C-alpha positions in Angstrom: 0.0 0.0 0.0 1.5 3.3 -1.1 1.2 6.6 0.8 -1.7 7.8 -1.4 -3.8 4.6 -0.7 -3.0 4.9 3.0 -4.2 8.5 3.2 -7.3 7.6 1.2 -8.1 4.7 3.6 -7.6 6.9 6.7 -9.9 9.5 5.3 -12.6 6.8 4.5 -12.3 5.5 8.1 -12.5 9.0 9.5 -15.7 9.7 7.5 -17.3 6.4 8.5 -16.6 7.2 12.1 -18.9 10.3 12.0 -18.7 13.6 13.7 -17.4 12.1 16.9 -14.0 11.5 15.3 -13.2 15.2 15.6 -13.6 15.3 19.4 -11.6 12.1 19.6 -8.8 13.7 17.6 -8.8 16.7 19.8 -8.7 14.4 22.9 -5.8 12.5 21.5 -3.9 15.7 20.9 -4.5 16.8 24.5 -3.5 13.4 25.9 -0.2 13.2 24.1 0.7 16.8 24.7 0.0 16.3 28.4 1.9 13.0 28.4 5.0 14.4 26.7 4.9 17.4 29.0 5.1 15.0 31.9 8.0 13.1 30.3 10.0 16.4 29.8 9.0 17.5 33.4 10.6 14.4 34.9 13.6 14.6 32.5 14.2 18.1 33.8 13.4 17.5 37.5 14.1 13.8 37.8 16.5 14.0 40.7 15.8 10.4 41.5 18.0 9.4 38.6 21.0 11.3 39.8 23.9 9.4 41.3 23.4 9.0 45.1 27.1 9.2 45.8 27.4 12.5 44.0 24.5 14.3 45.7 25.4 12.6 49.0 28.7 14.3 48.7 26.9 17.6 47.9 25.0 17.3 51.2 28.3 17.2 53.1 29.7 20.0 50.9 26.8 21.9 49.5 29.1 24.5 47.9 30.2 21.7 45.4 26.7 21.1 44.2 25.8 22.1 40.7 22.6 22.6 38.7 19.0 22.5 40.1 19.8 19.6 42.4 22.7 21.5 43.9 20.5 24.5 44.5 17.9 22.4 46.1 20.4 20.8 48.5 21.8 24.3 49.5 18.2 25.5 50.0 17.5 22.6 52.4 20.5 23.5 54.5 20.3 27.3 54.5 19.7 28.6 58.0 19.3 25.0 59.4 19.9 25.8 63.0 17.1 23.5 64.1 15.8 20.1 62.8 12.3 21.6 62.2 13.9 24.1 59.8 15.3 21.3 57.7 12.0 19.4 57.6 10.2 22.7 56.7 12.6 23.4 53.8 12.5 19.9 52.4 8.7 20.1 52.6 8.8 23.3 50.6 10.9 21.5 48.0 8.6 18.6 47.9 5.6 20.9 47.5 7.4 22.9 44.7 8.3 19.8 42.6 5.9 17.0 43.4 2.6 18.9 43.5 2.9 20.2 39.9 3.7 16.6 38.8 0.6 15.3 40.6 -1.6 17.9 39.0 -0.3 17.0 35.6 -0.8 13.3 36.3 -4.4 14.0 37.5 -5.2 16.0 34.4 -3.7 13.2 32.1 -5.7 10.5 34.0 -8.9 12.3 33.4 -8.2 12.7 29.7 -7.2 9.0 29.4 -10.4 7.9 31.2 -12.6 10.1 28.9 -11.1 8.6 25.7 -12.7 5.1 25.8 -16.0 6.6 27.1 -16.1 8.9 24.1 -15.6 5.9 21.9 -18.4 4.2 23.8 -20.6 7.2 23.1 -19.8 6.6 19.4 -20.9 3.0 19.8 -24.3 4.1 21.2 -24.8 6.7 18.4 -23.9 4.1 15.8 -26.5 1.7 17.1 -29.1 4.4 17.3 -28.4 5.2 13.7 -28.7 1.5 12.8 -32.1 1.1 14.5 -33.5 4.3 13.2 -32.5 3.3 9.7 -34.1 -0.1 10.1 -37.3 1.4 11.6 -37.7 3.9 8.8 -37.1 1.2 6.1 -35.5 3.6 3.7 -32.9 2.1 1.3 -31.2 -1.2 1.7 -31.5 -2.6 5.2 -28.0 -4.2 4.9 -26.4 -0.8 4.0 -28.1 0.9 6.9 -27.0 -1.8 9.4 -23.4 -1.9 8.0 -23.1 1.9 8.1 -24.3 2.1 11.7 -22.2 -0.8 13.0 -19.2 0.6 11.1 -19.5 3.9 12.9 -20.0 2.2 16.2 -16.9 0.0 15.9 -14.6 2.7 14.5 -15.2 5.2 17.3 -14.8 2.5 19.9 -11.6 1.3 18.4 -10.3 4.9 18.1 -11.1 5.6 21.7 -9.1 2.5 22.8 -6.2 3.2 20.5 -6.0 6.7 22.1 -6.4 5.5 25.7 -4.0 2.5 25.9 -0.8 4.5 25.3 -2.2 7.1 27.6 -2.6 4.5 30.4 1.1 3.6 29.9 2.1 7.2 30.2 0.1 7.6 33.4 1.7 4.5 34.9 5.1 5.7 34.0 4.5 9.2 35.4 3.1 7.8 38.7 6.2 5.6 39.1 8.5 8.5 38.5 6.5 10.7 40.9 6.9 8.0 43.6 10.6 7.8 43.0 10.8 11.6 43.3 9.0 11.4 46.6 11.5 8.8 47.8 14.3 11.1 46.8 13.0 14.0 48.9 12.5 11.6 51.8 16.1 10.4 51.5 17.3 14.0 51.1 15.6 14.9 54.4 17.1 12.0 56.2 20.6 12.6 55.0 20.4 16.3 55.7 19.1 15.6 59.2 22.0 13.1 59.8 24.5 15.8 58.7 22.8 18.3 61.1 23.1 15.8 64.0 26.8 15.0 63.2 27.6 18.7 63.0 26.0 19.5 66.3 27.7 16.5 68.1 31.1 17.7 66.8 30.5 21.2 68.0 
């Protein structure tokens, strides 16, 4: 099948799917934009993938820290005269990085859930078209049934095709978010341990 035939086939399927194919296309665009935004978010702020030995050294010597992670470690230790101050600052970091990720995941989860439901709506509309055509007895009954069922199946299939990769993106994002939470917990523990060592020595 050459490119011209492929494009023609796609257009035919699109037309057979009815007006609901346009909302599905918009929904697909929103899902993948939100999904890739999450991927780039964790690529930028994925501190959980940084080498533990490196940032562990930065906790002991925060002046050696570089990049956003180095800045976060220095922020956690600034003015840390009490243990509560460390916890408060790490909580601020957790709030600044994890809450935006959670909001994005929640938004993506809603879109992914809506996709198969929109396809199911197309199934219902297709069946209504089928039964209305049969009841009116206009034209060939076989053509009416085939057209309605075709519309029903195409929208359902499109909704699933959109949703399945979206579910994978949501699962990946939730896993990365949990790892990021684990990183901040470990950062808090290690910073607190350094605080205790410093005060014992002094």
